C-alpha positions as CSV (number, residue, x, y, z in Angstrom):
1,M,40.0,80.8,-86.2
2,D,38.3,77.6,-85.0
3,I,38.5,74.6,-87.3
4,Q,35.5,72.2,-87.1
5,R,36.6,68.6,-86.4
6,E,34.5,66.0,-88.1
7,G,33.6,62.5,-86.6
8,V,34.3,63.5,-82.9
9,G,30.7,63.0,-81.7
10,R,30.4,59.6,-83.3
11,K,33.6,58.4,-81.8
12,K,32.4,59.5,-78.3
13,L,29.1,57.6,-78.8
14,I,31.0,54.4,-79.8
15,R,33.3,54.7,-76.9
16,R,30.4,55.2,-74.5
17,I,28.5,52.2,-75.9
18,G,31.7,50.2,-75.5
19,L,32.2,51.1,-71.9
20,I,28.5,50.3,-71.1
21,T,28.8,46.9,-72.8
22,V,32.0,46.1,-70.9
23,A,30.3,47.2,-67.7
24,V,27.3,45.0,-68.3
25,V,29.5,42.0,-69.2
26,A,31.6,42.5,-66.1
27,L,28.5,42.8,-63.9
28,G,27.0,39.6,-65.4
29,A,30.3,37.7,-64.9
30,T,30.6,38.9,-61.3
31,T,26.9,37.9,-60.6
32,Y,27.5,34.5,-62.1
33,A,30.7,34.0,-60.1
34,L,29.0,35.1,-56.9
35,S,26.1,32.7,-57.6
36,R,28.6,29.8,-57.8
37,L,30.1,30.6,-54.4
38,K,28.8,28.7,-51.3
39,P,27.0,30.9,-48.7
40,A,29.2,31.8,-45.8
41,A,28.8,29.3,-42.9
42,P,27.5,30.9,-39.6
43,T,29.8,30.7,-36.6
44,V,28.8,28.8,-33.5
45,E,30.5,29.0,-30.1
46,G,31.9,25.4,-29.9
47,A,32.4,25.5,-26.1
48,T,28.6,25.8,-25.6
49,L,27.8,22.7,-27.6
50,W,27.4,19.1,-26.4
51,Y,29.2,16.5,-28.4
52,G,29.2,12.7,-28.7
53,S,31.1,10.0,-30.6
54,A,29.8,7.0,-32.4
55,K,30.9,3.8,-30.5
56,R,30.5,0.1,-31.1
57,G,29.9,-2.4,-28.3
58,S,27.2,-3.4,-25.9
59,M,24.3,-1.0,-25.3
60,L,21.9,-1.4,-22.3
61,R,18.4,-0.3,-23.2
62,Q,16.5,1.3,-20.4
63,V,13.3,3.3,-19.7
64,R,13.3,6.1,-17.3
65,G,10.5,7.6,-15.2
66,L,9.9,9.9,-12.2
67,G,8.2,8.5,-9.2
68,T,7.9,8.5,-5.4
69,L,8.6,6.1,-2.6
70,V,5.3,4.8,-1.1
71,P,4.6,2.2,1.7
72,E,4.0,-1.3,0.6
73,E,1.0,-1.3,2.9
74,I,-0.8,1.4,4.9
75,L,-2.8,0.4,7.9
76,L,-6.0,2.3,8.3
77,V,-7.1,2.6,11.9
78,P,-10.9,2.8,12.0
79,A,-13.2,3.8,14.9
80,A,-14.5,0.7,16.6
81,N,-17.4,2.6,18.2
82,E,-19.1,6.0,17.9
83,G,-17.5,8.7,20.0
84,R,-16.2,12.1,20.4
85,V,-12.5,13.0,19.8
86,D,-11.2,14.2,23.2
87,K,-7.4,14.2,22.5
88,R,-4.9,13.6,19.7
89,V,-2.2,12.0,21.7
90,M,0.3,11.6,18.8
91,L,0.9,13.7,15.7
92,P,1.8,12.7,12.1
93,G,5.4,11.7,11.7
94,T,5.7,10.2,15.1
95,K,7.1,6.7,15.5
96,V,4.6,4.4,17.2
97,S,4.4,0.8,18.4
98,A,1.4,-1.6,18.1
99,G,0.2,-0.6,21.6
100,T,0.8,3.2,21.4
101,I,-2.4,5.2,22.1
102,I,-2.8,7.8,19.3
103,I,-6.3,9.2,20.0
104,E,-8.6,9.3,23.0
105,L,-12.4,9.1,22.4
106,S,-15.3,9.4,24.8
107,N,-18.8,7.9,24.7
108,Q,-21.0,8.4,27.8
109,E,-23.7,6.0,26.6
110,L,-21.1,3.2,26.3
111,M,-19.8,3.9,29.8
112,T,-23.3,3.7,31.2
113,A,-23.9,0.4,29.3
114,L,-20.6,-0.9,30.8
115,D,-21.8,-0.2,34.3
116,D,-25.2,-1.8,33.6
117,A,-23.5,-4.9,32.3
118,K,-21.1,-5.0,35.3
119,W,-24.0,-4.9,37.8
120,A,-26.0,-7.4,35.8
121,V,-23.2,-9.9,36.2
122,K,-22.9,-9.2,40.0
123,A,-26.7,-9.7,40.4
124,A,-26.6,-13.0,38.5
125,E,-23.7,-14.2,40.6
126,A,-25.6,-13.3,43.8
127,E,-28.6,-15.1,42.6
128,M,-26.6,-18.2,41.9
129,L,-25.2,-18.1,45.5
130,D,-28.7,-17.8,46.8
131,L,-29.9,-20.7,44.7
132,K,-27.0,-22.9,45.9
133,A,-27.8,-22.1,49.6
134,R,-31.6,-22.7,49.1
135,L,-31.0,-26.0,47.3
136,N,-28.5,-27.2,49.9
137,R,-31.0,-26.3,52.6
138,E,-33.7,-28.3,50.8
139,K,-31.3,-31.2,50.4
140,L,-30.7,-31.2,54.2
141,E,-34.4,-31.1,54.8
142,Q,-34.8,-34.1,52.5
143,K,-32.0,-35.9,54.4
144,S,-33.8,-35.3,57.6
145,K,-37.1,-36.4,56.2
146,T,-35.5,-39.6,54.8
147,A,-33.8,-40.3,58.2
148,Q,-37.2,-39.9,60.0
149,T,-39.0,-42.2,57.6
150,Q,-36.2,-44.7,58.0
151,S,-36.6,-44.6,61.8
152,E,-40.3,-45.0,61.5
153,Q,-39.9,-47.9,59.1
154,V,-37.5,-49.7,61.5
155,Q,-40.0,-49.2,64.4
156,A,-42.8,-50.5,62.2
157,Q,-40.8,-53.5,61.2
158,L,-39.9,-54.3,64.8
159,Q,-43.6,-54.0,65.8
160,Y,-44.5,-56.4,63.0
161,D,-41.9,-58.9,64.1
162,R,-43.2,-58.7,67.7
163,D,-46.8,-59.1,66.6
164,D,-45.9,-62.0,64.4
165,K,-44.2,-63.8,67.2
166,L,-47.1,-63.2,69.6
167,F,-49.5,-64.4,66.9
168,K,-47.6,-67.6,66.5
169,E,-47.8,-68.1,70.3
170,G,-51.5,-67.3,70.2
171,L,-51.1,-64.2,72.3
172,A,-52.1,-61.7,69.6
173,P,-55.1,-61.6,67.2
174,N,-54.6,-61.9,63.5
175,L,-55.9,-58.4,62.9
176,T,-53.1,-56.9,65.0
177,L,-50.6,-58.8,62.9
178,M,-52.1,-57.6,59.6
179,L,-52.1,-54.0,60.8
180,S,-48.5,-54.2,61.9
181,K,-47.5,-55.7,58.6
182,A,-49.4,-53.1,56.5
183,K,-47.7,-50.3,58.4
184,A,-44.3,-51.8,58.0
185,E,-44.8,-52.2,54.3
186,E,-46.1,-48.7,53.9
187,L,-43.2,-47.1,55.7
188,G,-40.8,-49.3,53.6
189,H,-42.3,-47.9,50.4
190,R,-42.1,-44.3,51.8
191,L,-38.5,-44.9,52.8
192,H,-37.7,-46.0,49.2
193,V,-39.3,-43.0,47.7
194,E,-37.6,-40.6,50.1
195,E,-34.2,-42.3,49.4
196,E,-34.8,-41.9,45.6
197,R,-35.7,-38.3,46.1
198,L,-32.6,-37.7,48.1
199,S,-30.4,-39.4,45.6
200,G,-31.8,-37.2,42.8
201,Y,-31.2,-34.0,44.6
202,D,-27.6,-33.7,43.5
203,D,-28.7,-33.8,39.8
204,I,-31.4,-31.2,40.5
205,I,-28.9,-28.9,42.2
206,A,-26.4,-29.4,39.4
207,A,-28.9,-28.6,36.7
208,Q,-30.2,-25.5,38.3
209,V,-26.7,-24.2,39.1
210,E,-25.6,-24.9,35.5
211,A,-28.5,-23.0,34.2
212,K,-27.5,-20.0,36.3
213,K,-23.9,-20.4,35.2
214,V,-24.9,-20.2,31.6
215,N,-26.8,-17.0,32.2
216,I,-23.9,-15.6,34.1
217,E,-21.5,-16.5,31.3
218,K,-23.9,-14.8,28.8
219,L,-24.0,-11.6,31.0
220,R,-20.2,-11.7,31.5
221,A,-19.7,-12.0,27.7
222,A,-21.8,-8.9,27.3
223,Y,-19.9,-7.2,30.0
224,D,-16.5,-8.1,28.4
225,L,-17.8,-6.8,25.0
226,K,-18.7,-3.5,26.6
227,K,-15.4,-3.4,28.4
228,K,-13.5,-4.0,25.2
229,Q,-15.6,-1.3,23.5
230,V,-14.6,1.1,26.2
231,E,-11.0,0.1,25.9
232,D,-11.2,0.7,22.2
233,L,-12.0,4.4,23.0
234,H,-8.2,4.5,23.6
235,V,-7.4,4.1,19.9
236,R,-4.0,2.3,19.4
237,A,-1.7,2.2,16.4
238,G,-2.1,-1.6,15.8
239,V,1.4,-2.1,14.3
240,D,4.9,-0.7,14.7
241,G,5.6,2.1,12.3
242,V,5.2,5.8,11.7
243,L,1.9,7.7,12.1
244,Q,1.4,9.0,8.6
245,D,-1.9,10.9,8.8
246,L,-4.5,11.9,11.5
247,P,-7.5,13.2,9.6
248,V,-9.7,14.0,12.7
249,Q,-9.8,17.0,15.0
250,V,-10.5,17.4,18.7
251,G,-14.2,17.7,19.3
252,Q,-15.2,15.9,16.1
253,R,-17.9,13.3,16.4
254,V,-17.0,10.1,14.6
255,T,-19.1,7.1,13.7
256,L,-18.4,3.4,13.5
257,G,-15.8,2.7,10.8
258,T,-14.5,6.3,10.4
259,V,-10.8,6.3,9.5
260,L,-9.0,7.9,12.5
261,A,-5.4,7.4,11.4
262,K,-3.0,5.9,8.9
263,V,0.1,4.1,10.0
264,S,2.9,3.0,7.6
265,Q,6.1,1.1,8.0
266,P,8.9,3.2,6.4
267,W,11.2,0.3,6.2
268,K,8.8,-1.5,3.9
269,L,8.7,0.8,0.9
270,K,8.2,0.4,-2.8
271,T,8.6,2.8,-5.8
272,E,5.7,4.0,-8.0
273,L,7.2,5.2,-11.3
274,K,5.3,7.2,-13.9
275,I,6.3,5.8,-17.3
276,P,5.1,7.5,-20.6
277,E,2.6,5.2,-22.2
278,T,4.5,5.3,-25.5
279,Q,7.4,3.4,-23.8
280,M,5.3,0.8,-22.1
281,N,5.1,-1.8,-24.9
282,E,8.3,-3.5,-23.8
283,I,8.0,-3.4,-20.0
284,R,7.2,-6.7,-18.3
285,I,6.8,-7.8,-14.7
286,G,10.0,-9.2,-13.3
287,M,12.4,-6.8,-15.2
288,E,15.3,-5.5,-13.3
289,A,15.3,-1.8,-12.2
290,E,17.3,0.8,-10.3
291,V,15.9,3.6,-8.2
292,D,17.9,6.7,-7.5
293,T,16.9,8.4,-4.2
294,R,19.5,11.1,-4.7
295,N,21.2,9.7,-1.6
296,G,21.9,6.3,-3.0
297,V,20.8,3.8,-5.7
298,I,18.7,0.8,-4.8
299,K,18.2,-2.4,-7.0
300,G,14.6,-3.3,-7.7
301,Q,12.3,-5.4,-9.8
302,V,9.1,-4.6,-11.6
303,S,6.3,-6.1,-9.5
304,R,3.1,-4.5,-10.9
305,I,2.0,-2.6,-14.0
306,D,-1.2,-0.5,-13.7
307,P,-3.7,-1.5,-16.4
308,A,-4.8,2.0,-17.2
309,A,-3.0,5.2,-18.3
310,V,-3.5,8.5,-16.5
311,N,-2.5,11.8,-18.1
312,G,-0.3,10.0,-20.6
313,T,1.6,7.9,-18.1
314,V,1.3,4.4,-16.6
315,T,2.1,3.6,-13.0
316,V,4.7,0.9,-12.6
317,D,5.5,-0.6,-9.1
318,I,9.1,-1.4,-8.3
319,R,9.8,-3.8,-5.4
320,L,13.0,-2.7,-3.7
321,L,15.5,-5.4,-3.2
322,G,18.3,-3.6,-1.4
323,D,18.6,-1.8,1.9
324,L,17.1,1.7,2.0
325,P,19.6,4.6,2.1
326,Q,19.6,7.1,4.9
327,G,16.8,9.6,4.5
328,A,14.4,7.4,2.5
329,R,10.9,8.0,3.6
330,P,7.3,7.8,2.1
331,D,6.5,10.4,-0.6
332,L,10.2,11.0,-1.4
333,S,10.7,11.9,-5.1
334,V,13.0,9.5,-6.9
335,D,14.2,8.6,-10.4
336,G,13.9,5.1,-11.7
337,T,15.2,3.2,-14.7
338,I,13.9,-0.2,-15.9
339,E,16.3,-2.4,-17.9
340,I,14.6,-3.6,-21.2
341,E,17.4,-5.6,-22.9
342,K,21.2,-5.6,-23.5
343,L,22.3,-5.2,-27.1
344,T,25.7,-6.6,-28.2
345,D,28.0,-5.4,-31.0
346,V,25.9,-2.4,-32.1
347,L,26.9,1.1,-33.3
348,Y,25.5,3.7,-31.0
349,V,25.9,7.3,-29.9
350,E,24.8,9.3,-26.9
351,R,21.2,10.3,-27.3
352,P,20.9,13.7,-29.0
353,V,18.2,16.2,-28.0
354,I,16.2,15.5,-31.1
355,G,16.9,11.7,-31.3
356,Q,13.9,9.4,-31.4
357,A,13.9,5.7,-31.9
358,N,13.4,4.5,-35.5
359,A,13.7,8.0,-36.9
360,T,15.9,9.8,-39.4
361,V,17.3,13.1,-38.3
362,G,19.9,15.6,-39.4
363,L,23.0,15.9,-37.2
364,F,26.0,18.1,-37.5
365,R,29.1,15.9,-37.9
366,V,32.3,17.6,-36.8
367,N,35.1,17.6,-39.4
368,P,38.5,16.0,-38.5
369,D,40.1,19.5,-38.1
370,G,37.4,20.4,-35.6
371,K,36.8,23.8,-37.2
372,E,33.5,23.0,-39.0
373,A,30.5,20.7,-38.8
374,E,28.4,19.5,-41.7
375,R,24.9,18.2,-41.5
376,V,24.4,14.5,-42.2
377,Q,21.3,12.4,-42.3
378,V,21.4,9.7,-39.5
379,K,18.9,6.9,-39.2
380,F,18.4,5.7,-35.6
381,G,17.2,2.3,-34.4
382,R,16.4,1.2,-30.9
383,S,16.8,3.7,-28.1
384,S,17.6,3.8,-24.4
385,V,17.6,6.5,-21.8
386,N,21.1,8.0,-22.6
387,T,22.1,6.2,-25.8
388,I,20.5,5.3,-29.2
389,E,21.4,2.8,-31.9
390,V,22.8,4.1,-35.2
391,V,21.6,2.3,-38.3
392,T,23.1,4.4,-41.1
393,G,24.7,7.8,-41.5
394,L,27.7,7.5,-39.0
395,K,30.7,5.3,-38.7
396,L,32.8,4.4,-35.7
397,G,34.6,7.4,-34.2
398,D,32.5,10.1,-35.9
399,K,32.0,13.1,-33.6
400,V,28.6,14.8,-33.8
401,V,26.8,17.7,-32.1
402,L,24.1,16.4,-29.7
403,S,22.8,19.8,-28.7
404,D,19.7,21.4,-30.1
405,M,20.7,23.0,-33.4
406,S,17.2,23.8,-34.7
407,Q,18.2,27.5,-35.1
408,W,20.6,26.4,-37.8
409,D,18.1,24.4,-39.8
410,A,18.7,26.7,-42.8
411,H,22.4,25.8,-42.9
412,N,24.1,22.6,-43.8
413,R,27.4,23.8,-42.4
414,V,28.6,25.7,-39.4
415,R,31.9,27.1,-38.3
416,L,33.0,26.1,-34.8
417,N,34.7,29.0,-32.9
């Protein structure tokens, strides 16, 4: 027969409560222990990162900007007269000399005016020849008249001398003597007048011929002007260089002053750099610069700073001091750096992706074993294109990650694989 056991249920309940209590305590202890553990560091592929080391020494501060090579001067070739474009003799990109014809214009009205001016000069020259012939003829007539008067005066003087002798001998009346004397005196006065008239003829001829010459010179100047205007229809480059632009087309009608072409001298180039306006406060005229044409580096000097900013950048002109490398041409894209100052005995590091001047940023510093990197707060000072000054947070020789680590902002430690 079965015997009833007393106290068995109570013992089971106590054992169950004990087990539950142990389980709860164990779970709490485990949770506490886990809470004290550091989170596992994420793993980063170390070969994909960009590193740099803190160094001490001289640091050259520079500002970089993109730009283009442009001619120092561009000669605009304007139309000297109205006309129609008949022919574009040269095309952009062609080398030209000062006398090279680049465009042919036509102007029928100007050609007609040139012919009119030419015939006006010929007519005036013919009139002057006719005037000279007429004046010389009149001079000869005056000479003849003077000679005739002289002959008559000599005859009258001889008649007077004869009548005077006869009067003294009583062979001629006084009246005859007086008449001979009056005639001799009259012809003497006439001879004097004719001689003065003859002597003044050269001045008269010279004055009238000079007046004609002035008129001819005036007409010839008008002719030369028309001739030059016609010659200017053959539009020339004006300087040695390269034809940069030809903004007119055949058949186009152009007015006086219209720009027909642009000529540049590719061996006289400068660089226009676009510098962010936030970096302009330290740039001064005269600072040294370097321009990289991707086919050579040229030394330069800041020659002009634009007074206004456009789209967040300021244009800075760099005067090139060295010889241009092969392939340098107008509108070529270049990189330029301007030297601000040279710092001595400073702690610096290569500029990280997130590094800004006078800012404090978190960088991952690589541990000596190279297996992990911990985040440290680094305060930066003055910056350059590729380097930046370290004020605090790093010491000489520290190796840091310079790559963008923003995806690990939630972690202060990473493992380097």
